[in-house]
Structures are given as structure tokens and as C-alpha cells.
MDTraj code that builds the backbone (N, CA, C; nanometers):
import mdtraj as md
import numpy as np

residues = "MET ALA TRP ASP GLU TRP GLU GLN LEU LYS ALA ASP ALA LEU ALA ARG ARG GLN ASN TRP MET GLN LEU ASP SER ALA ALA GLU ALA GLY GLY GLY GLY ALA ALA GLY ALA SER ASP LEU LYS THR ASN LYS ALA GLY ASN ASP THR ALA VAL LYS ALA LEU GLN GLY GLU LEU PRO GLN GLY THR ASP LYS ALA GLY SER TYR ALA ASP GLY SER THR ALA THR ALA VAL ARG GLU PHE SER GLY TRP GLN THR GLY ALA GLY LEU LYS ASP ALA HIS ASP GLU TRP GLU LEU GLN VAL LYS ASN LEU LYS ALA ARG LEU GLY GLN ASP LYS ALA ALA LEU GLU ASP SER HIS GLU HIS LEU GLN TYR VAL ASP TYR GLY VAL GLY SER ARG THR ALA GLN ILE ASN ALA GLY PRO HIS GLN GLY ARG GLU VAL".split()
xyz = np.array([
    [0.0831, -0.1204, 0.0065],
    [-0.0043, -0.0045, -0.0021],
    [0.0875, 0.1196, -0.0061],
    [0.0566, 0.2256, -0.0866],
    [0.1431, 0.3295, -0.1036],
    [0.1128, 0.4380, 0.0158],
    [0.1900, 0.5164, 0.0464],
    [0.1853, 0.6203, 0.1606],
    [0.0676, 0.7119, 0.1255],
    [0.0427, 0.7405, 0.0032],
    [-0.0618, 0.8293, -0.0295],
    [-0.2069, 0.7709, -0.0019],
    [-0.2209, 0.6365, -0.0280],
    [-0.3371, 0.5611, -0.0107],
    [-0.3616, 0.5568, 0.1392],
    [-0.2627, 0.5272, 0.2160],
    [-0.2631, 0.5246, 0.3519],
    [-0.3338, 0.6579, 0.4130],
    [-0.2699, 0.7688, 0.3794],
    [-0.3109, 0.8995, 0.4286],
    [-0.4607, 0.9160, 0.3779],
    [-0.5052, 0.8819, 0.2514],
    [-0.6377, 0.8969, 0.2127],
    [-0.7367, 0.8139, 0.2960],
    [-0.6882, 0.6842, 0.3246],
    [-0.7776, 0.5966, 0.4092],
    [-0.8004, 0.6613, 0.5519],
    [-0.6857, 0.7238, 0.5942],
    [-0.6991, 0.7951, 0.7318],
    [-0.8045, 0.9067, 0.7303],
    [-0.7878, 0.9744, 0.6318],
    [-0.8688, 1.1035, 0.6070],
    [-1.0111, 1.0767, 0.5884],
    [-1.0370, 0.9583, 0.5132],
    [-1.1736, 0.9007, 0.4923],
    [-1.2423, 0.8744, 0.6224],
    [-1.1558, 0.7944, 0.7131],
    [-1.1971, 0.7385, 0.8307],
    [-1.2343, 0.8673, 0.9309],
    [-1.1559, 0.9550, 0.9313],
    [-1.1735, 1.0827, 1.0125],
    [-1.2935, 1.1548, 0.9669],
    [-1.3200, 1.1750, 0.8492],
    [-1.4420, 1.2364, 0.7894],
    [-1.5653, 1.1566, 0.8292],
    [-1.5630, 1.0307, 0.8183],
    [-1.6852, 0.9497, 0.8536],
    [-1.7091, 0.9658, 1.0063],
    [-1.6044, 0.9763, 1.0884],
    [-1.6274, 0.9774, 1.2346],
    [-1.6699, 1.1129, 1.2663],
    [-1.6286, 1.2228, 1.1934],
    [-1.6822, 1.3511, 1.2320],
    [-1.8140, 1.3800, 1.1840],
    [-1.8647, 1.3025, 1.0784],
    [-1.9850, 1.3286, 1.0246],
    [-2.1013, 1.2808, 1.1275],
    [-2.0588, 1.1641, 1.2226],
    [-2.1449, 1.1244, 1.3127],
    [-2.1513, 1.1738, 1.4433],
    [-2.0596, 1.2626, 1.4695],
    [-2.0423, 1.3335, 1.6003],
    [-2.1643, 1.4151, 1.6234],
    [-2.2225, 1.4148, 1.7295],
    [-2.3394, 1.4932, 1.7780],
    [-2.3222, 1.5481, 1.9162],
    [-2.3437, 1.6665, 1.9274],
    [-2.3200, 1.7198, 2.0715],
    [-2.4617, 1.7517, 2.1265],
    [-2.4619, 1.7508, 2.2548],
    [-2.5825, 1.7953, 2.3201],
    [-2.6236, 1.9367, 2.2811],
    [-2.7423, 1.9652, 2.2609],
    [-2.7819, 2.0951, 2.2189],
    [-2.9328, 2.1286, 2.2722],
    [-2.9517, 2.2485, 2.2582],
    [-3.1088, 2.2935, 2.2959],
    [-3.2141, 2.2107, 2.2062],
    [-3.3175, 2.1969, 2.2591],
    [-3.4261, 2.1247, 2.1850],
    [-3.4572, 2.2035, 2.0530],
    [-3.4902, 2.1221, 1.9624],
    [-3.5434, 2.1975, 1.8335],
    [-3.6799, 2.2377, 1.8583],
    [-3.7431, 2.3181, 1.7837],
    [-3.8721, 2.3658, 1.7958],
    [-3.9713, 2.2450, 1.7753],
    [-4.0681, 2.2175, 1.8669],
    [-4.1497, 2.0941, 1.8652],
    [-4.1254, 2.0041, 1.9464],
    [-4.0195, 2.0142, 2.0344],
    [-4.0053, 1.9229, 2.1382],
    [-3.8510, 1.8876, 2.1580],
    [-3.8256, 1.8163, 2.2642],
    [-3.6891, 1.8037, 2.3193],
    [-3.6428, 1.6685, 2.2740],
    [-3.5073, 1.6445, 2.2849],
    [-3.4586, 1.5181, 2.2739],
    [-3.4147, 1.4989, 2.1181],
    [-3.3666, 1.3859, 2.0903],
    [-3.3003, 1.3571, 1.9681],
    [-3.4286, 1.3406, 1.8628],
    [-3.4138, 1.3969, 1.7518],
    [-3.4985, 1.3772, 1.6483],
    [-3.5503, 1.2291, 1.6400],
    [-3.6871, 1.2018, 1.6372],
    [-3.7421, 1.0858, 1.6349],
    [-3.7431, 0.9928, 1.7525],
    [-3.6690, 1.0344, 1.8652],
    [-3.6632, 0.9599, 1.9948],
    [-3.7899, 0.9926, 2.0735],
    [-3.8371, 0.8823, 2.1365],
    [-3.9547, 0.9044, 2.2184],
    [-3.9138, 0.9153, 2.3607],
    [-4.0158, 0.9628, 2.4477],
    [-3.9988, 0.9748, 2.5931],
    [-4.0010, 0.8326, 2.6502],
    [-3.9362, 0.8306, 2.7646],
    [-3.9441, 0.7052, 2.8370],
    [-4.0835, 0.6833, 2.8852],
    [-4.1343, 0.5638, 2.8573],
    [-4.2649, 0.5351, 2.9014],
    [-4.2803, 0.3877, 2.9469],
    [-4.3768, 0.3598, 3.0254],
    [-4.4020, 0.2207, 3.0727],
    [-4.5272, 0.1802, 2.9901],
    [-4.5305, 0.0510, 2.9844],
    [-4.6182, -0.0194, 2.9119],
    [-4.7123, -0.1023, 3.0249],
    [-4.8061, -0.0450, 3.0983],
    [-4.8801, -0.1006, 3.1950],
    [-4.9404, -0.2279, 3.1652],
    [-5.0040, -0.2501, 3.0539],
    [-5.0668, -0.3704, 3.0269],
    [-4.9655, -0.4852, 2.9839],
    [-4.8521, -0.4475, 2.9304],
    [-4.7446, -0.5488, 2.9003],
    [-4.6843, -0.5841, 3.0221],
    [-4.6568, -0.4818, 3.1225],
    [-4.6102, -0.5035, 3.2564],
    [-4.6961, -0.5990, 3.3355],
    [-4.8293, -0.5830, 3.3201],
    [-4.9360, -0.6623, 3.4060],
    [-4.9163, -0.8098, 3.3387],
    [-4.9161, -0.8350, 3.2156],
    [-4.9223, -0.9480, 3.1438],
    [-4.7803, -1.0243, 3.1905],
    [-4.6654, -0.9565, 3.1951],
    [-4.5376, -1.0373, 3.2495],
    [-4.5514, -1.0666, 3.3881],
    [-4.5973, -0.9869, 3.4680],
    [-4.6289, -1.0308, 3.6052],
    [-4.7101, -1.1449, 3.6183],
    [-4.8239, -1.1440, 3.5492],
    [-4.9128, -1.2564, 3.5533],
    [-4.8402, -1.3803, 3.5101],
    [-4.7509, -1.3739, 3.4199],
    [-4.6773, -1.5052, 3.3543],
    [-4.5826, -1.5345, 3.4699],
    [-4.5059, -1.4373, 3.5423],
    [-4.4208, -1.4877, 3.6302],
    [-4.4850, -1.5326, 3.7723],
    [-4.6052, -1.5041, 3.7785],
    [-4.6891, -1.5639, 3.8954],
    [-4.7216, -1.6947, 3.8806],
    [-4.7594, -1.7314, 3.7580],
    [-4.8270, -1.8668, 3.7378],
    [-4.7486, -1.9567, 3.6299],
    [-4.7537, -1.9188, 3.5233],
    [-4.7132, -1.9885, 3.3953],
    [-4.5674, -2.0386, 3.4150],
    [-4.4826, -1.9388, 3.4346],
    [-4.3363, -1.9707, 3.4330],
    [-4.2886, -2.0435, 3.5417],
    [-4.3327, -2.0160, 3.6712],
    [-4.2848, -2.1154, 3.7886],
    [-4.3397, -2.2433, 3.7712],
    [-4.4706, -2.2471, 3.7265],
    [-4.5201, -2.3973, 3.7082],
    [-4.4480, -2.4705, 3.6035],
    [-4.4097, -2.4066, 3.4890],
    [-4.3334, -2.4704, 3.3837],
    [-4.1944, -2.5098, 3.4341],
    [-4.1466, -2.4047, 3.5168],
    [-4.0064, -2.4384, 3.5671],
    [-4.0018, -2.5635, 3.6665],
    [-4.1091, -2.5736, 3.7455],
    [-4.1234, -2.6874, 3.8292],
    [-4.1281, -2.8300, 3.7543],
    [-4.2220, -2.8062, 3.6657],
    [-4.2569, -2.9298, 3.5624],
    [-4.1196, -2.9691, 3.4911],
    [-4.0492, -2.8740, 3.4351],
    [-3.9281, -2.9112, 3.3540],
    [-3.8200, -2.9563, 3.4567],
    [-3.8167, -2.8853, 3.5766],
    [-3.7113, -2.9295, 3.6706],
    [-3.7272, -3.0523, 3.7450],
    [-3.8556, -3.1053, 3.7449],
    [-3.8701, -3.2393, 3.8145],
    [-3.8891, -3.3509, 3.7039],
    [-3.8902, -3.3161, 3.5769],
    [-3.9044, -3.4100, 3.4613],
    [-3.8171, -3.5373, 3.4906],
    [-3.6829, -3.5237, 3.4987],
    [-3.6128, -3.6362, 3.5150],
    [-3.5753, -3.6784, 3.6528],
    [-3.6525, -3.6526, 3.7530],
    [-3.6270, -3.6899, 3.9075],
    [-3.6366, -3.8346, 3.9073],
    [-3.7619, -3.8991, 3.8556],
    [-3.7616, -4.0406, 3.8835],
    [-3.6673, -4.1256, 3.8085],
    [-3.6359, -4.0961, 3.6816],
    [-3.5543, -4.1771, 3.6031],
    [-3.4023, -4.1542, 3.6527],
    [-3.3862, -4.0429, 3.7045],
    [-3.2362, -4.0167, 3.7521],
    [-3.2196, -4.0797, 3.8832],
    [-3.3273, -4.0788, 3.9687],
    [-3.3082, -4.1634, 4.0959],
    [-3.2941, -4.3050, 4.0665],
    [-3.3666, -4.3612, 3.9761],
    [-3.3559, -4.5072, 3.9255],
    [-3.2040, -4.5229, 3.8797],
    [-3.1618, -4.4410, 3.8061],
    [-3.0304, -4.4639, 3.7326],
    [-2.9263, -4.4655, 3.8574],
    [-2.9376, -4.3663, 3.9414],
    [-2.8459, -4.3451, 4.0616],
    [-2.8431, -4.4865, 4.1490],
    [-2.9659, -4.5483, 4.1702],
    [-2.9654, -4.6653, 4.2425],
    [-2.9097, -4.7752, 4.1614],
    [-2.9308, -4.7838, 4.0385],
    [-2.8769, -4.8912, 3.9600],
    [-2.7159, -4.8853, 3.9455],
    [-2.6772, -4.7665, 3.9508],
    [-2.5181, -4.7601, 3.9353],
    [-2.4608, -4.7314, 4.0769],
    [-2.5312, -4.7572, 4.1845],
    [-2.4698, -4.7227, 4.3142],
    [-2.3399, -4.8130, 4.3281],
    [-2.2377, -4.7447, 4.3933],
    [-2.1253, -4.8261, 4.4093],
    [-2.0253, -4.7825, 4.2845],
    [-2.0804, -4.7217, 4.1835],
    [-1.9938, -4.6864, 4.0789],
    [-1.9679, -4.5486, 4.0714],
    [-1.8750, -4.4900, 4.0047],
    [-1.8591, -4.3505, 3.9839],
    [-1.9706, -4.2846, 3.8947],
    [-2.0243, -4.3750, 3.8137],
    [-2.1450, -4.3095, 3.7215],
    [-2.2522, -4.2778, 3.8186],
    [-2.2928, -4.3528, 3.9200],
    [-2.3863, -4.3154, 4.0033],
    [-2.3672, -4.2013, 4.0855],
    [-2.2475, -4.1895, 4.1372],
    [-2.2085, -4.0750, 4.2126],
    [-2.2072, -3.9445, 4.1262],
    [-2.1617, -3.9684, 3.9889],
    [-2.1698, -3.8463, 3.9014],
    [-2.3076, -3.8086, 3.8746],
    [-2.3873, -3.9044, 3.8540],
    [-2.5389, -3.8706, 3.8145],
    [-2.6012, -3.8004, 3.9323],
    [-2.5702, -3.8516, 4.0630],
    [-2.6288, -3.7836, 4.1731],
    [-2.5807, -3.6405, 4.1917],
    [-2.4514, -3.6191, 4.1694],
    [-2.3902, -3.4822, 4.1734],
    [-2.4431, -3.3970, 4.0614],
    [-2.4670, -3.4496, 3.9482],
    [-2.5378, -3.3785, 3.8326],
    [-2.6758, -3.3320, 3.8710],
    [-2.7456, -3.4334, 3.9298],
    [-2.8872, -3.4023, 3.9522],
    [-2.9026, -3.3107, 4.0744],
    [-2.8098, -3.3118, 4.1682],
    [-2.8148, -3.2167, 4.2750],
    [-2.7899, -3.0791, 4.2258],
    [-2.6795, -3.0563, 4.1256],
    [-2.6701, -2.9261, 4.0793],
    [-2.7843, -2.8722, 3.9980],
    [-2.8480, -2.9763, 3.9303],
    [-2.9797, -2.9338, 3.8454],
    [-3.0713, -2.8794, 3.9296],
    [-3.1064, -2.9426, 4.0475],
    [-3.1968, -2.8925, 4.1390],
    [-3.1602, -2.7664, 4.1969],
    [-3.0251, -2.7344, 4.2319],
    [-2.9899, -2.6074, 4.2844],
    [-3.0167, -2.5094, 4.1615],
    [-2.9862, -2.5319, 4.0439],
    [-3.0084, -2.4415, 3.9243],
    [-3.1569, -2.4102, 3.9202],
    [-3.2405, -2.5070, 3.9287],
    [-3.3907, -2.4940, 3.9105],
    [-3.4311, -2.3952, 4.0370],
    [-3.3856, -2.4306, 4.1505],
    [-3.4045, -2.3356, 4.2747],
    [-3.3661, -2.2011, 4.2603],
    [-3.2513, -2.1765, 4.1929],
    [-3.2043, -2.0424, 4.1564],
    [-3.2806, -1.9696, 4.0601],
    [-3.3158, -2.0471, 3.9478],
    [-3.3992, -1.9746, 3.8542],
    [-3.5306, -1.9270, 3.9013],
    [-3.5921, -2.0252, 3.9970],
    [-3.7373, -1.9844, 4.0521],
    [-3.6990, -1.8683, 4.1309],
    [-3.6136, -1.8526, 4.2120],
    [-3.5706, -1.7384, 4.2968],
    [-3.5580, -1.6106, 4.2033],
    [-3.4694, -1.6296, 4.0809],
    [-3.4654, -1.5127, 3.9916],
    [-3.5913, -1.4805, 3.9430],
    [-3.6797, -1.5634, 3.8996],
    [-3.8128, -1.5261, 3.8395],
    [-3.8955, -1.4598, 3.9477],
    [-3.8977, -1.4903, 4.0785],
    [-3.9482, -1.4106, 4.1791],
    [-3.8935, -1.2700, 4.2010],
    [-3.7645, -1.2474, 4.1857],
    [-3.7159, -1.1278, 4.1859],
    [-3.7652, -1.0321, 4.0801],
    [-3.7622, -1.1087, 3.9597],
    [-3.8050, -1.0222, 3.8411],
    [-3.9425, -0.9818, 3.8330],
    [-4.0245, -1.0660, 3.9089],
    [-4.1754, -1.0382, 3.9254],
    [-4.1905, -0.9228, 4.0166],
    [-4.1228, -0.9159, 4.1259],
    [-4.1161, -0.8118, 4.2301],
    [-4.0773, -0.6853, 4.1657],
    [-3.9682, -0.6981, 4.0812],
    [-3.9138, -0.5618, 4.0185],
    [-4.0149, -0.5134, 3.9156],
    [-4.0814, -0.6007, 3.8481],
    [-4.1818, -0.5516, 3.7440],
    [-4.2935, -0.4876, 3.8239],
    [-4.3530, -0.5504, 3.9362],
    [-4.4562, -0.4926, 3.9988],
    [-4.4261, -0.3647, 4.0600],
    [-4.3021, -0.3298, 4.0971],
    [-4.2692, -0.2080, 4.1522],
    [-4.2234, -0.0951, 4.0511],
    [-4.2011, -0.1420, 3.9273],
    [-4.1345, -0.0447, 3.8221],
    [-4.2121, 0.0730, 3.8116],
    [-4.3525, 0.0798, 3.7852],
    [-4.4246, 0.1769, 3.7574],
    [-4.4170, 0.2834, 3.8724],
    [-4.4300, 0.2320, 3.9987],
    [-4.4036, 0.3398, 4.1070],
    [-4.2823, 0.3834, 4.1162],
    [-4.1761, 0.3091, 4.0881],
    [-4.0298, 0.3591, 4.0902],
    [-4.0142, 0.4758, 3.9988],
    [-4.0679, 0.4592, 3.8694],
    [-4.0577, 0.5668, 3.7707],
    [-4.1338, 0.6859, 3.8110],
    [-4.2284, 0.6685, 3.8894],
    [-4.3159, 0.7934, 3.9322],
    [-4.2344, 0.8679, 4.0421],
    [-4.1663, 0.7747, 4.1219],
    [-4.1008, 0.8554, 4.2321],
    [-3.9822, 0.9331, 4.1657],
    [-3.9187, 0.8755, 4.0642],
    [-3.8029, 0.9436, 3.9957],
    [-3.8648, 1.0713, 3.9490],
    [-3.9757, 1.0686, 3.8793],
    [-4.0301, 1.1799, 3.8209],
    [-4.0563, 1.2931, 3.9340],
    [-4.1217, 1.2462, 4.0486],
    [-4.1593, 1.3404, 4.1607],
    [-4.0347, 1.4084, 4.2034],
    [-3.9248, 1.3194, 4.2167],
    [-3.8017, 1.3619, 4.2751],
    [-3.7357, 1.4731, 4.1920],
    [-3.7247, 1.4416, 4.0546],
    [-3.6661, 1.5412, 3.9718],
    [-3.7428, 1.6666, 3.9738],
    [-3.8829, 1.6565, 3.9738],
    [-3.9778, 1.7636, 3.9675],
    [-3.9504, 1.8503, 4.1043],
    [-3.9562, 1.7830, 4.2196],
    [-3.9272, 1.8585, 4.3420],
    [-3.7842, 1.9385, 4.3503],
    [-3.6784, 1.8693, 4.3019],
    [-3.5480, 1.9314, 4.2986],
    [-3.5406, 2.0535, 4.2005],
    [-3.6194, 2.0247, 4.0926],
    [-3.6235, 2.1309, 3.9958],
    [-3.6878, 2.2644, 4.0496],
    [-3.8043, 2.2322, 4.1265],
    [-3.8839, 2.3438, 4.1810],
    [-3.7909, 2.4205, 4.2761],
    [-3.6970, 2.3560, 4.3460],
    [-3.6188, 2.4299, 4.4413],
    [-3.5020, 2.5091, 4.3881],
    [-3.4833, 2.5028, 4.2648],
    [-3.3739, 2.5844, 4.1948],
    [-3.4095, 2.7392, 4.2071],
    [-3.3341, 2.8187, 4.2550],
    [-3.3554, 2.9613, 4.2494],
    [-3.2560, 3.0219, 4.1580],
    [-3.3011, 3.0753, 4.0282],
    [-3.2165, 3.1205, 3.9446],
    [-3.1717, 3.2534, 3.9721],
    [-3.2176, 3.3236, 4.0641],
    [-3.1805, 3.4555, 4.1170],
    [-3.2435, 3.5580, 4.0171],
    [-3.2164, 3.6808, 4.0402],
    [-3.2586, 3.7851, 3.9536],
    [-3.1987, 3.7988, 3.8178],
    [-3.2759, 3.8174, 3.7072],
    [-3.2252, 3.8200, 3.5717],
    [-3.2054, 3.9702, 3.5266],
    [-3.1208, 3.9806, 3.4591],
    [-3.0949, 4.1232, 3.3852],
    [-3.2161, 4.1705, 3.3127],
    [-3.2522, 4.2914, 3.3446],
    [-3.3712, 4.3592, 3.2745],
    [-3.4856, 4.3293, 3.3329],
    [-3.4813, 4.2522, 3.4650],
    [-3.6016, 4.2167, 3.5430],
    [-3.5884, 4.2896, 3.6625],
    [-3.6976, 4.3609, 3.7060],
    [-3.6808, 4.4311, 3.8311],
    [-3.7316, 4.3344, 3.9446],
    [-3.6664, 4.3467, 4.0571],
    [-3.6881, 4.2840, 4.1782],
    [-3.7702, 4.3533, 4.2727],
])
top = md.Topology()
chain = top.add_chain()
for i, resn in enumerate(residues, 1):
    res = top.add_residue(resn, chain, resSeq=i)
    for name in ("N", "CA", "C"):
        top.add_atom(name, md.element.get_by_symbol(name[0]), res)
traj = md.Trajectory(xyz[None], top)
């Protein structure tokens, strides 16, 4: 590759990078934020559907899937007792049960977080509003006090 080609590639890369740079600025007429970007919103119906699934369908399915191999694994462990295969199967099944228990705990945490998300976002809004209301900009030029 010739030196001139290398310099041209570097210049092209720099130009592409500069074309995508965007600085924070005042809102354009018609609303704040980036063009086409929407405000942060919650989907109450979707949230409620997710909470409902986390209350019933998912934990029940997790229980069913988690216990699916219990009987056959217990039988295999008995058949291979005294062999390393039996001990290995038991260890693997114990780890499986632990993972199922951890998954169910995580699903419960997710359910609780979703149930509280709407209120948390409202509290953030109220907090920002109250802190903003406390700002004293002081006297402005051209305005009598």
C-alpha cells in the first residue's frame, strides 16, 4: 500500500467519524430530545401480562421441567450405586436442582421488580420535579426585583 493511499484512508475514516459526531444542544422547535426519539414510557398492560406470567405460568413450567428427570435419575443412581457413574449422576442431579431453585428465585425477583417498576418511575419523576422546583435562578438582567 502506498503512503498516499494510507493517508487517504485515514482522512476518509476521520471524515466518517466527524459526520456522526453529535453534541448535546437545545431542543429543536416542537419538542426536546433527539429527532425521532420518544420519551421514556411504561407499558402497564405489558407489565401486568409479564407479572401474571411470572406468577403462574413460568414457575409452574419451571417446576415441571425441573422435576421431569427426577424419577429416572433416581432409578439410574440406584442402579449404578457403588460406581462412579452413580455418584456423578447424583452430583449432576443435585446441581440441576440447585439451578432450578436459583431460576425460580430469580423469576420471583423479576416479578417483584416489575410490580414495583411503575411506582419507581413515578418517584423518580416526583424527585426530579421537586429538586427542579427548588432551583432559585436569582434575578435576571432586565427584570426588576
